[in-house]
Chimera marker file (.cmm) of the C-alpha trace (Angstrom):
<marker_set name="trace">
<marker id="1" x="-54.916" y="84.793" z="-109.350" r="1" g="1" b="0" radius="0.5"/>
<marker id="2" x="-51.910" y="86.912" z="-110.185" r="1" g="1" b="0" radius="0.5"/>
<marker id="3" x="-51.933" y="90.640" z="-109.438" r="1" g="1" b="0" radius="0.5"/>
<marker id="4" x="-51.750" y="91.489" z="-113.153" r="1" g="1" b="0" radius="0.5"/>
<marker id="5" x="-54.897" y="89.432" z="-113.801" r="1" g="1" b="0" radius="0.5"/>
<marker id="6" x="-57.111" y="91.549" z="-111.555" r="1" g="1" b="0" radius="0.5"/>
<marker id="7" x="-57.843" y="94.059" z="-114.323" r="1" g="1" b="0" radius="0.5"/>
<marker id="8" x="-58.466" y="93.471" z="-118.019" r="1" g="1" b="0" radius="0.5"/>
<marker id="9" x="-55.976" y="94.567" z="-120.668" r="1" g="1" b="0" radius="0.5"/>
<marker id="10" x="-58.379" y="97.346" z="-121.667" r="1" g="1" b="0" radius="0.5"/>
<marker id="11" x="-58.585" y="98.710" z="-118.133" r="1" g="1" b="0" radius="0.5"/>
<marker id="12" x="-54.807" y="98.710" z="-117.850" r="1" g="1" b="0" radius="0.5"/>
<marker id="13" x="-54.432" y="100.351" z="-121.276" r="1" g="1" b="0" radius="0.5"/>
<marker id="14" x="-56.738" y="103.243" z="-120.370" r="1" g="1" b="0" radius="0.5"/>
<marker id="15" x="-55.271" y="103.543" z="-116.871" r="1" g="1" b="0" radius="0.5"/>
<marker id="16" x="-51.625" y="103.598" z="-117.939" r="1" g="1" b="0" radius="0.5"/>
<marker id="17" x="-52.170" y="105.836" z="-120.983" r="1" g="1" b="0" radius="0.5"/>
<marker id="18" x="-55.413" y="107.729" z="-120.440" r="1" g="1" b="0" radius="0.5"/>
<marker id="19" x="-56.742" y="109.906" z="-123.244" r="1" g="1" b="0" radius="0.5"/>
<marker id="20" x="-58.090" y="113.458" z="-122.944" r="1" g="1" b="0" radius="0.5"/>
<marker id="21" x="-56.662" y="114.159" z="-119.483" r="1" g="1" b="0" radius="0.5"/>
<marker id="22" x="-56.501" y="117.729" z="-118.281" r="1" g="1" b="0" radius="0.5"/>
<marker id="23" x="-58.339" y="120.882" z="-117.388" r="1" g="1" b="0" radius="0.5"/>
<marker id="24" x="-60.257" y="122.659" z="-120.107" r="1" g="1" b="0" radius="0.5"/>
<marker id="25" x="-60.393" y="126.424" z="-120.052" r="1" g="1" b="0" radius="0.5"/>
<marker id="26" x="-63.501" y="128.057" z="-121.503" r="1" g="1" b="0" radius="0.5"/>
<marker id="27" x="-65.536" y="124.857" z="-121.223" r="1" g="1" b="0" radius="0.5"/>
<marker id="28" x="-69.258" y="124.888" z="-121.936" r="1" g="1" b="0" radius="0.5"/>
<marker id="29" x="-70.236" y="122.299" z="-119.348" r="1" g="1" b="0" radius="0.5"/>
<marker id="30" x="-68.672" y="120.859" z="-116.214" r="1" g="1" b="0" radius="0.5"/>
<marker id="31" x="-69.656" y="117.711" z="-114.386" r="1" g="1" b="0" radius="0.5"/>
<marker id="32" x="-68.065" y="117.287" z="-110.971" r="1" g="1" b="0" radius="0.5"/>
<marker id="33" x="-69.036" y="114.146" z="-109.108" r="1" g="1" b="0" radius="0.5"/>
<marker id="34" x="-67.666" y="112.091" z="-106.278" r="1" g="1" b="0" radius="0.5"/>
<marker id="35" x="-68.267" y="108.844" z="-104.465" r="1" g="1" b="0" radius="0.5"/>
<marker id="36" x="-68.180" y="109.328" z="-100.700" r="1" g="1" b="0" radius="0.5"/>
<marker id="37" x="-67.679" y="105.590" z="-100.110" r="1" g="1" b="0" radius="0.5"/>
<marker id="38" x="-64.489" y="105.100" z="-102.145" r="1" g="1" b="0" radius="0.5"/>
<marker id="39" x="-63.347" y="108.717" z="-102.307" r="1" g="1" b="0" radius="0.5"/>
<marker id="40" x="-63.109" y="108.942" z="-106.115" r="1" g="1" b="0" radius="0.5"/>
<marker id="41" x="-63.717" y="112.389" z="-107.626" r="1" g="1" b="0" radius="0.5"/>
<marker id="42" x="-64.172" y="113.163" z="-111.330" r="1" g="1" b="0" radius="0.5"/>
<marker id="43" x="-64.273" y="116.467" z="-113.186" r="1" g="1" b="0" radius="0.5"/>
<marker id="44" x="-65.535" y="116.208" z="-116.771" r="1" g="1" b="0" radius="0.5"/>
<marker id="45" x="-65.285" y="119.251" z="-119.060" r="1" g="1" b="0" radius="0.5"/>
<marker id="46" x="-67.115" y="119.493" z="-122.382" r="1" g="1" b="0" radius="0.5"/>
<marker id="47" x="-66.910" y="121.962" z="-125.248" r="1" g="1" b="0" radius="0.5"/>
<marker id="48" x="-70.040" y="121.983" z="-127.389" r="1" g="1" b="0" radius="0.5"/>
<marker id="49" x="-70.351" y="123.022" z="-131.005" r="1" g="1" b="0" radius="0.5"/>
<marker id="50" x="-72.796" y="122.581" z="-133.838" r="1" g="1" b="0" radius="0.5"/>
<marker id="51" x="-72.129" y="120.026" z="-136.566" r="1" g="1" b="0" radius="0.5"/>
<marker id="52" x="-72.977" y="120.349" z="-140.271" r="1" g="1" b="0" radius="0.5"/>
<marker id="53" x="-76.484" y="119.009" z="-139.564" r="1" g="1" b="0" radius="0.5"/>
<marker id="54" x="-77.132" y="121.674" z="-136.953" r="1" g="1" b="0" radius="0.5"/>
<marker id="55" x="-76.900" y="119.254" z="-134.024" r="1" g="1" b="0" radius="0.5"/>
<marker id="56" x="-75.246" y="120.215" z="-130.759" r="1" g="1" b="0" radius="0.5"/>
<marker id="57" x="-72.123" y="118.061" z="-130.593" r="1" g="1" b="0" radius="0.5"/>
<marker id="58" x="-69.378" y="117.426" z="-128.060" r="1" g="1" b="0" radius="0.5"/>
<marker id="59" x="-66.443" y="118.973" z="-129.910" r="1" g="1" b="0" radius="0.5"/>
<marker id="60" x="-63.905" y="118.437" z="-127.147" r="1" g="1" b="0" radius="0.5"/>
<marker id="61" x="-63.759" y="116.763" z="-123.754" r="1" g="1" b="0" radius="0.5"/>
<marker id="62" x="-61.227" y="116.586" z="-120.925" r="1" g="1" b="0" radius="0.5"/>
<marker id="63" x="-61.231" y="114.943" z="-117.535" r="1" g="1" b="0" radius="0.5"/>
<marker id="64" x="-59.413" y="114.855" z="-114.246" r="1" g="1" b="0" radius="0.5"/>
<marker id="65" x="-59.982" y="111.889" z="-111.965" r="1" g="1" b="0" radius="0.5"/>
<marker id="66" x="-58.671" y="111.374" z="-108.486" r="1" g="1" b="0" radius="0.5"/>
<marker id="67" x="-59.281" y="107.703" z="-107.992" r="1" g="1" b="0" radius="0.5"/>
<marker id="68" x="-58.373" y="104.117" z="-108.684" r="1" g="1" b="0" radius="0.5"/>
<marker id="69" x="-57.260" y="102.519" z="-111.943" r="1" g="1" b="0" radius="0.5"/>
<marker id="70" x="-60.819" y="101.586" z="-112.913" r="1" g="1" b="0" radius="0.5"/>
<marker id="71" x="-62.139" y="105.099" z="-112.237" r="1" g="1" b="0" radius="0.5"/>
<marker id="72" x="-59.420" y="106.578" z="-114.459" r="1" g="1" b="0" radius="0.5"/>
<marker id="73" x="-60.012" y="103.961" z="-117.163" r="1" g="1" b="0" radius="0.5"/>
<marker id="74" x="-63.772" y="104.644" z="-117.143" r="1" g="1" b="0" radius="0.5"/>
<marker id="75" x="-63.171" y="108.385" z="-117.425" r="1" g="1" b="0" radius="0.5"/>
<marker id="76" x="-60.768" y="107.944" z="-120.327" r="1" g="1" b="0" radius="0.5"/>
<marker id="77" x="-62.930" y="105.512" z="-122.279" r="1" g="1" b="0" radius="0.5"/>
<marker id="78" x="-65.961" y="107.750" z="-121.748" r="1" g="1" b="0" radius="0.5"/>
<marker id="79" x="-64.150" y="110.694" z="-123.334" r="1" g="1" b="0" radius="0.5"/>
<marker id="80" x="-63.323" y="108.610" z="-126.396" r="1" g="1" b="0" radius="0.5"/>
<marker id="81" x="-66.908" y="107.396" z="-126.686" r="1" g="1" b="0" radius="0.5"/>
<marker id="82" x="-68.455" y="110.884" z="-126.552" r="1" g="1" b="0" radius="0.5"/>
<marker id="83" x="-65.959" y="113.072" z="-128.391" r="1" g="1" b="0" radius="0.5"/>
<marker id="84" x="-67.502" y="114.199" z="-131.672" r="1" g="1" b="0" radius="0.5"/>
<marker id="85" x="-70.909" y="112.764" z="-130.785" r="1" g="1" b="0" radius="0.5"/>
<marker id="86" x="-74.190" y="114.695" z="-130.676" r="1" g="1" b="0" radius="0.5"/>
<marker id="87" x="-75.363" y="115.491" z="-127.143" r="1" g="1" b="0" radius="0.5"/>
<marker id="88" x="-78.487" y="113.372" z="-127.671" r="1" g="1" b="0" radius="0.5"/>
<marker id="89" x="-76.384" y="110.358" z="-128.618" r="1" g="1" b="0" radius="0.5"/>
<marker id="90" x="-73.964" y="110.883" z="-125.719" r="1" g="1" b="0" radius="0.5"/>
<marker id="91" x="-76.881" y="110.961" z="-123.270" r="1" g="1" b="0" radius="0.5"/>
<marker id="92" x="-77.969" y="107.520" z="-124.469" r="1" g="1" b="0" radius="0.5"/>
<marker id="93" x="-74.735" y="105.891" z="-123.289" r="1" g="1" b="0" radius="0.5"/>
<marker id="94" x="-75.005" y="103.732" z="-120.192" r="1" g="1" b="0" radius="0.5"/>
<marker id="95" x="-72.637" y="102.329" z="-117.627" r="1" g="1" b="0" radius="0.5"/>
<marker id="96" x="-73.072" y="98.976" z="-119.367" r="1" g="1" b="0" radius="0.5"/>
<marker id="97" x="-71.535" y="100.496" z="-122.511" r="1" g="1" b="0" radius="0.5"/>
<marker id="98" x="-68.452" y="101.512" z="-120.526" r="1" g="1" b="0" radius="0.5"/>
<marker id="99" x="-68.175" y="98.142" z="-118.801" r="1" g="1" b="0" radius="0.5"/>
<marker id="100" x="-68.477" y="96.321" z="-122.125" r="1" g="1" b="0" radius="0.5"/>
<marker id="101" x="-65.694" y="98.436" z="-123.609" r="1" g="1" b="0" radius="0.5"/>
<marker id="102" x="-63.396" y="97.846" z="-120.621" r="1" g="1" b="0" radius="0.5"/>
<marker id="103" x="-63.923" y="94.114" z="-120.405" r="1" g="1" b="0" radius="0.5"/>
<marker id="104" x="-63.669" y="92.219" z="-117.151" r="1" g="1" b="0" radius="0.5"/>
<marker id="105" x="-64.468" y="94.857" z="-114.513" r="1" g="1" b="0" radius="0.5"/>
<marker id="106" x="-64.309" y="93.466" z="-110.972" r="1" g="1" b="0" radius="0.5"/>
<marker id="107" x="-67.737" y="93.622" z="-109.270" r="1" g="1" b="0" radius="0.5"/>
<marker id="108" x="-66.382" y="95.890" z="-106.533" r="1" g="1" b="0" radius="0.5"/>
<marker id="109" x="-65.384" y="98.423" z="-109.202" r="1" g="1" b="0" radius="0.5"/>
<marker id="110" x="-68.652" y="98.610" z="-111.160" r="1" g="1" b="0" radius="0.5"/>
<marker id="111" x="-69.512" y="101.834" z="-109.313" r="1" g="1" b="0" radius="0.5"/>
<marker id="112" x="-66.740" y="103.606" z="-111.253" r="1" g="1" b="0" radius="0.5"/>
<marker id="113" x="-68.821" y="103.424" z="-114.425" r="1" g="1" b="0" radius="0.5"/>
<marker id="114" x="-71.741" y="105.080" z="-112.627" r="1" g="1" b="0" radius="0.5"/>
<marker id="115" x="-69.386" y="107.879" z="-111.560" r="1" g="1" b="0" radius="0.5"/>
<marker id="116" x="-68.358" y="108.511" z="-115.174" r="1" g="1" b="0" radius="0.5"/>
<marker id="117" x="-71.945" y="108.520" z="-116.419" r="1" g="1" b="0" radius="0.5"/>
<marker id="118" x="-73.050" y="110.857" z="-113.623" r="1" g="1" b="0" radius="0.5"/>
<marker id="119" x="-70.273" y="113.274" z="-114.578" r="1" g="1" b="0" radius="0.5"/>
<marker id="120" x="-71.404" y="113.231" z="-118.216" r="1" g="1" b="0" radius="0.5"/>
<marker id="121" x="-75.009" y="113.953" z="-117.270" r="1" g="1" b="0" radius="0.5"/>
<marker id="122" x="-73.891" y="116.769" z="-114.947" r="1" g="1" b="0" radius="0.5"/>
<marker id="123" x="-71.690" y="118.313" z="-117.652" r="1" g="1" b="0" radius="0.5"/>
<marker id="124" x="-74.501" y="118.263" z="-120.215" r="1" g="1" b="0" radius="0.5"/>
<marker id="125" x="-76.998" y="119.616" z="-117.666" r="1" g="1" b="0" radius="0.5"/>
<marker id="126" x="-74.528" y="122.376" z="-116.768" r="1" g="1" b="0" radius="0.5"/>
<marker id="127" x="-74.181" y="123.288" z="-120.449" r="1" g="1" b="0" radius="0.5"/>
<marker id="128" x="-77.941" y="123.298" z="-121.017" r="1" g="1" b="0" radius="0.5"/>
<marker id="129" x="-78.650" y="125.356" z="-117.880" r="1" g="1" b="0" radius="0.5"/>
<marker id="130" x="-76.239" y="128.050" z="-119.087" r="1" g="1" b="0" radius="0.5"/>
<marker id="131" x="-77.977" y="128.242" z="-122.469" r="1" g="1" b="0" radius="0.5"/>
<marker id="132" x="-81.429" y="128.932" z="-121.000" r="1" g="1" b="0" radius="0.5"/>
<link id1="1" id2="2" r="1" g="1" b="0" radius="0.2"/>
<link id1="2" id2="3" r="1" g="1" b="0" radius="0.2"/>
<link id1="3" id2="4" r="1" g="1" b="0" radius="0.2"/>
<link id1="4" id2="5" r="1" g="1" b="0" radius="0.2"/>
<link id1="5" id2="6" r="1" g="1" b="0" radius="0.2"/>
<link id1="6" id2="7" r="1" g="1" b="0" radius="0.2"/>
<link id1="7" id2="8" r="1" g="1" b="0" radius="0.2"/>
<link id1="8" id2="9" r="1" g="1" b="0" radius="0.2"/>
<link id1="9" id2="10" r="1" g="1" b="0" radius="0.2"/>
<link id1="10" id2="11" r="1" g="1" b="0" radius="0.2"/>
<link id1="11" id2="12" r="1" g="1" b="0" radius="0.2"/>
<link id1="12" id2="13" r="1" g="1" b="0" radius="0.2"/>
<link id1="13" id2="14" r="1" g="1" b="0" radius="0.2"/>
<link id1="14" id2="15" r="1" g="1" b="0" radius="0.2"/>
<link id1="15" id2="16" r="1" g="1" b="0" radius="0.2"/>
<link id1="16" id2="17" r="1" g="1" b="0" radius="0.2"/>
<link id1="17" id2="18" r="1" g="1" b="0" radius="0.2"/>
<link id1="18" id2="19" r="1" g="1" b="0" radius="0.2"/>
<link id1="19" id2="20" r="1" g="1" b="0" radius="0.2"/>
<link id1="20" id2="21" r="1" g="1" b="0" radius="0.2"/>
<link id1="21" id2="22" r="1" g="1" b="0" radius="0.2"/>
<link id1="22" id2="23" r="1" g="1" b="0" radius="0.2"/>
<link id1="23" id2="24" r="1" g="1" b="0" radius="0.2"/>
<link id1="24" id2="25" r="1" g="1" b="0" radius="0.2"/>
<link id1="25" id2="26" r="1" g="1" b="0" radius="0.2"/>
<link id1="26" id2="27" r="1" g="1" b="0" radius="0.2"/>
<link id1="27" id2="28" r="1" g="1" b="0" radius="0.2"/>
<link id1="28" id2="29" r="1" g="1" b="0" radius="0.2"/>
<link id1="29" id2="30" r="1" g="1" b="0" radius="0.2"/>
<link id1="30" id2="31" r="1" g="1" b="0" radius="0.2"/>
<link id1="31" id2="32" r="1" g="1" b="0" radius="0.2"/>
<link id1="32" id2="33" r="1" g="1" b="0" radius="0.2"/>
<link id1="33" id2="34" r="1" g="1" b="0" radius="0.2"/>
<link id1="34" id2="35" r="1" g="1" b="0" radius="0.2"/>
<link id1="35" id2="36" r="1" g="1" b="0" radius="0.2"/>
<link id1="36" id2="37" r="1" g="1" b="0" radius="0.2"/>
<link id1="37" id2="38" r="1" g="1" b="0" radius="0.2"/>
<link id1="38" id2="39" r="1" g="1" b="0" radius="0.2"/>
<link id1="39" id2="40" r="1" g="1" b="0" radius="0.2"/>
<link id1="40" id2="41" r="1" g="1" b="0" radius="0.2"/>
<link id1="41" id2="42" r="1" g="1" b="0" radius="0.2"/>
<link id1="42" id2="43" r="1" g="1" b="0" radius="0.2"/>
<link id1="43" id2="44" r="1" g="1" b="0" radius="0.2"/>
<link id1="44" id2="45" r="1" g="1" b="0" radius="0.2"/>
<link id1="45" id2="46" r="1" g="1" b="0" radius="0.2"/>
<link id1="46" id2="47" r="1" g="1" b="0" radius="0.2"/>
<link id1="47" id2="48" r="1" g="1" b="0" radius="0.2"/>
<link id1="48" id2="49" r="1" g="1" b="0" radius="0.2"/>
<link id1="49" id2="50" r="1" g="1" b="0" radius="0.2"/>
<link id1="50" id2="51" r="1" g="1" b="0" radius="0.2"/>
<link id1="51" id2="52" r="1" g="1" b="0" radius="0.2"/>
<link id1="52" id2="53" r="1" g="1" b="0" radius="0.2"/>
<link id1="53" id2="54" r="1" g="1" b="0" radius="0.2"/>
<link id1="54" id2="55" r="1" g="1" b="0" radius="0.2"/>
<link id1="55" id2="56" r="1" g="1" b="0" radius="0.2"/>
<link id1="56" id2="57" r="1" g="1" b="0" radius="0.2"/>
<link id1="57" id2="58" r="1" g="1" b="0" radius="0.2"/>
<link id1="58" id2="59" r="1" g="1" b="0" radius="0.2"/>
<link id1="59" id2="60" r="1" g="1" b="0" radius="0.2"/>
<link id1="60" id2="61" r="1" g="1" b="0" radius="0.2"/>
<link id1="61" id2="62" r="1" g="1" b="0" radius="0.2"/>
<link id1="62" id2="63" r="1" g="1" b="0" radius="0.2"/>
<link id1="63" id2="64" r="1" g="1" b="0" radius="0.2"/>
<link id1="64" id2="65" r="1" g="1" b="0" radius="0.2"/>
<link id1="65" id2="66" r="1" g="1" b="0" radius="0.2"/>
<link id1="66" id2="67" r="1" g="1" b="0" radius="0.2"/>
<link id1="67" id2="68" r="1" g="1" b="0" radius="0.2"/>
<link id1="68" id2="69" r="1" g="1" b="0" radius="0.2"/>
<link id1="69" id2="70" r="1" g="1" b="0" radius="0.2"/>
<link id1="70" id2="71" r="1" g="1" b="0" radius="0.2"/>
<link id1="71" id2="72" r="1" g="1" b="0" radius="0.2"/>
<link id1="72" id2="73" r="1" g="1" b="0" radius="0.2"/>
<link id1="73" id2="74" r="1" g="1" b="0" radius="0.2"/>
<link id1="74" id2="75" r="1" g="1" b="0" radius="0.2"/>
<link id1="75" id2="76" r="1" g="1" b="0" radius="0.2"/>
<link id1="76" id2="77" r="1" g="1" b="0" radius="0.2"/>
<link id1="77" id2="78" r="1" g="1" b="0" radius="0.2"/>
<link id1="78" id2="79" r="1" g="1" b="0" radius="0.2"/>
<link id1="79" id2="80" r="1" g="1" b="0" radius="0.2"/>
<link id1="80" id2="81" r="1" g="1" b="0" radius="0.2"/>
<link id1="81" id2="82" r="1" g="1" b="0" radius="0.2"/>
<link id1="82" id2="83" r="1" g="1" b="0" radius="0.2"/>
<link id1="83" id2="84" r="1" g="1" b="0" radius="0.2"/>
<link id1="84" id2="85" r="1" g="1" b="0" radius="0.2"/>
<link id1="85" id2="86" r="1" g="1" b="0" radius="0.2"/>
<link id1="86" id2="87" r="1" g="1" b="0" radius="0.2"/>
<link id1="87" id2="88" r="1" g="1" b="0" radius="0.2"/>
<link id1="88" id2="89" r="1" g="1" b="0" radius="0.2"/>
<link id1="89" id2="90" r="1" g="1" b="0" radius="0.2"/>
<link id1="90" id2="91" r="1" g="1" b="0" radius="0.2"/>
<link id1="91" id2="92" r="1" g="1" b="0" radius="0.2"/>
<link id1="92" id2="93" r="1" g="1" b="0" radius="0.2"/>
<link id1="93" id2="94" r="1" g="1" b="0" radius="0.2"/>
<link id1="94" id2="95" r="1" g="1" b="0" radius="0.2"/>
<link id1="95" id2="96" r="1" g="1" b="0" radius="0.2"/>
<link id1="96" id2="97" r="1" g="1" b="0" radius="0.2"/>
<link id1="97" id2="98" r="1" g="1" b="0" radius="0.2"/>
<link id1="98" id2="99" r="1" g="1" b="0" radius="0.2"/>
<link id1="99" id2="100" r="1" g="1" b="0" radius="0.2"/>
<link id1="100" id2="101" r="1" g="1" b="0" radius="0.2"/>
<link id1="101" id2="102" r="1" g="1" b="0" radius="0.2"/>
<link id1="102" id2="103" r="1" g="1" b="0" radius="0.2"/>
<link id1="103" id2="104" r="1" g="1" b="0" radius="0.2"/>
<link id1="104" id2="105" r="1" g="1" b="0" radius="0.2"/>
<link id1="105" id2="106" r="1" g="1" b="0" radius="0.2"/>
<link id1="106" id2="107" r="1" g="1" b="0" radius="0.2"/>
<link id1="107" id2="108" r="1" g="1" b="0" radius="0.2"/>
<link id1="108" id2="109" r="1" g="1" b="0" radius="0.2"/>
<link id1="109" id2="110" r="1" g="1" b="0" radius="0.2"/>
<link id1="110" id2="111" r="1" g="1" b="0" radius="0.2"/>
<link id1="111" id2="112" r="1" g="1" b="0" radius="0.2"/>
<link id1="112" id2="113" r="1" g="1" b="0" radius="0.2"/>
<link id1="113" id2="114" r="1" g="1" b="0" radius="0.2"/>
<link id1="114" id2="115" r="1" g="1" b="0" radius="0.2"/>
<link id1="115" id2="116" r="1" g="1" b="0" radius="0.2"/>
<link id1="116" id2="117" r="1" g="1" b="0" radius="0.2"/>
<link id1="117" id2="118" r="1" g="1" b="0" radius="0.2"/>
<link id1="118" id2="119" r="1" g="1" b="0" radius="0.2"/>
<link id1="119" id2="120" r="1" g="1" b="0" radius="0.2"/>
<link id1="120" id2="121" r="1" g="1" b="0" radius="0.2"/>
<link id1="121" id2="122" r="1" g="1" b="0" radius="0.2"/>
<link id1="122" id2="123" r="1" g="1" b="0" radius="0.2"/>
<link id1="123" id2="124" r="1" g="1" b="0" radius="0.2"/>
<link id1="124" id2="125" r="1" g="1" b="0" radius="0.2"/>
<link id1="125" id2="126" r="1" g="1" b="0" radius="0.2"/>
<link id1="126" id2="127" r="1" g="1" b="0" radius="0.2"/>
<link id1="127" id2="128" r="1" g="1" b="0" radius="0.2"/>
<link id1="128" id2="129" r="1" g="1" b="0" radius="0.2"/>
<link id1="129" id2="130" r="1" g="1" b="0" radius="0.2"/>
<link id1="130" id2="131" r="1" g="1" b="0" radius="0.2"/>
<link id1="131" id2="132" r="1" g="1" b="0" radius="0.2"/>
</marker_set>
C-alpha cells in the first residue's frame, strides 16, 4: 500500500483545506474535548440563533484541532454538517455519519469521529446550561 492510499480522498481534502477553522469570539457554546491516548484536542465553538420557524439553529461554527489528519478532517466535516442546522437535528448526528462522509477511515482512526461528536455535544450542553 502506498502512503497516499492510507487515507481517502475525502479525508485528505478536509485535512489539506479544512473549513471553518479558527477561534470564535462571543460564542454561545464551547466544546473542548481531548483523547488522552492519542493526544488529540478539539475546541468547537458554536453561535446559536433562531430561524424563521422559531427553532434554535447553529448559525456559525468554528473549530481548532490539535491532532492528526483524520481528527482535523472529522472536525472540518462536522462543521459543514451542522452549520445552519437546528440544534435538535445536529444532536442526531452520529460518528457513523462522519465516517460515511469521509470514506475509508482506518480502524485505528475511528476514535477521531467520537472526539468530534463529543465536542458537539459539549458545545450544545454548554450553550443550554448558559440559557438556564
